[in-house]
N, C-alpha and C positions, 0 to 999 in steps of 0.2 A: 341650580340651587336643591333641586330634588337628590341629585348622586350626593354632593356635599352632606344635606341631612341623612342620605341613608349610610354612607361611610359613618357619621358620627354616632348613630346609632348602632353601626356594627361594632365598632370601637366600643362602645356601652357595653353592649353585650358580651363582647370577649373579656370587658373587666368583670363581669359578673361569673366568670367560670372558675371554679376552685375545686382543689381536691386536698381530702384530709385522711389521714392513716394513723388509728388509732389498735389499741389494747383492748379488745371487746371480752377477755374474761381476765380481769386483774389477779383471779386468785390458781389460773393456768400452772401447772408443775413447770413450764419454761418461762424464767424471767426475762421480761422484755428489757433489755437495757437501752436501746434507742431505735426510734422511728424517724425516717424524713421522707420524704417526696420531693423529687425535683421533677422538671420545674413546678413552683408553687401555682403557679397559675395556667391551667393547662390549655391546649392549641389543638382544635379537633384535626385529625388525623395524622397528631406526632404523635412520639413515644413519652411516658412518664416513668420514671424509675423510682421505685421504692427499696430503701435502703432499710434492712432490719438489722439489728444486734440483738442477741439474746443467748443466756446461757442456760445450758442443761445440766441438772444435777445428777443424773444418772442415764447408762446408756439405755437407747431404745432401741429394741430389737425387730419391734411389731407394729403395727397400727394402722390406724385407717387417715383419710385426707377427703375433707369435705368441702365442697366450692358451691356456694348458693349467693345468686345477684337478685335484685330487685329493680325493677325500671317505673318510678314514679308510683312507688307502693305495691306495684304488681310485682308477685313473684315469679321467677323461675322455677324449675325443676333442679333440684341440687344434685349435684354429683359425687358419688362417693366410689373411692379408689383405695388402695392398697398404699399408704403411706411410704412403703419402700422404695415401689415402683416410679414416686412421686422425687424422694429425696435420696433415695439409696442409702441403705441400711450396714451395719448399725449408725446410729447418731449418737457420736460420742461424747463424752461428758466435758465442760468447758465451752468457751465463748464462741459463739459463730456470728459472721459477719456475712450477709447476703443481700445479692441486689437482683431485684425482679423488674423487667420492664413489660409494657403493654401499650399498645397503639392507642390512644383515644378515639373513641367512636364519633363518626359526624353525624351526632342527635343531639336535641335538646332534650334537657329535663337531668332527672335526679338518679344516677345509678348507686346502689349500695351493695358491696358485696364481702361476704364473710367468708375467710381461708381458716379451717379446723382441723387441727391435727391432734388425733385422739387415739388411745388404746383402742386395741381389737373389738372389745365389746361397747365402746361409744361411752363408758361411765368415767375416765380419766380424762381432761382436758390437756393436754400438753402445749398448745401454743393456740391462741384462736387472733387473726388481724381484721380488723373491718375497714375498707376502704370506701369512703364516700366524694363522689364526683357530682358536681354539678354543673351543667353544661346549657348556657343560655343558647335558646332558639337565635337563629341568624335569620334577621330580617332581611339582609341585602339577598339571599338565598332565595327567598319568598317573592320577589319583586323580580327579578331575573326571569325571563323566559315568560312573563305572563303579559297578558295585553289588558289594563286597566282601566276603567273608564274614571275619568277625572272631572270633577263637580267643583266650581266653585261656589264658596257662599262666605257672609260675613258674619261675625260675631262681635260685639264691642268694639268697632272700627279694626279687628284684625281681620287678615284674610285667611280665611281656612280652606284647604284643598283637601278632599275628600275622595278616596281612591276605593272602591269596591275589589275585594269583601272587607269594610268594616275599619278601614284605617284612614286616620285622620293626621293631618299635621299643620301645624301652623306656621305660617311665612310671615 
């Protein structure tokens, strides 16, 4: 019974996973035509792929690429690199259709990452994309390899089993 309940909780947690990609600066120079991500329900330790279609109105031959992330609201130090080393320059006029993949980490929480392409003095935003990844904690992983003390008690004629630390399951 416990295994079945934990499996159902793990499935519920997996259903709570989500990923969204958005244009974080609608006034950027590059026009974002389409943004999509697959799969729409991310799975830990598997890849997600972001598909971006954007148009470039004027050739870009220099700039910087900034990448910043936060985990549950705690920011990490952003990276700033030469745009041409990241993308290859010049970035030509016209429509660009690009794919980027990353492996979903095996953690629970909210990860927000911004990717920004700017001119060399960072005063003009070429492109800004925000990826928001929400991953539910896996209860199953927390119960595996744990020796939990089990205590039964009754509440309103329902048998309740308490597991330390602080987990209650109604049976």
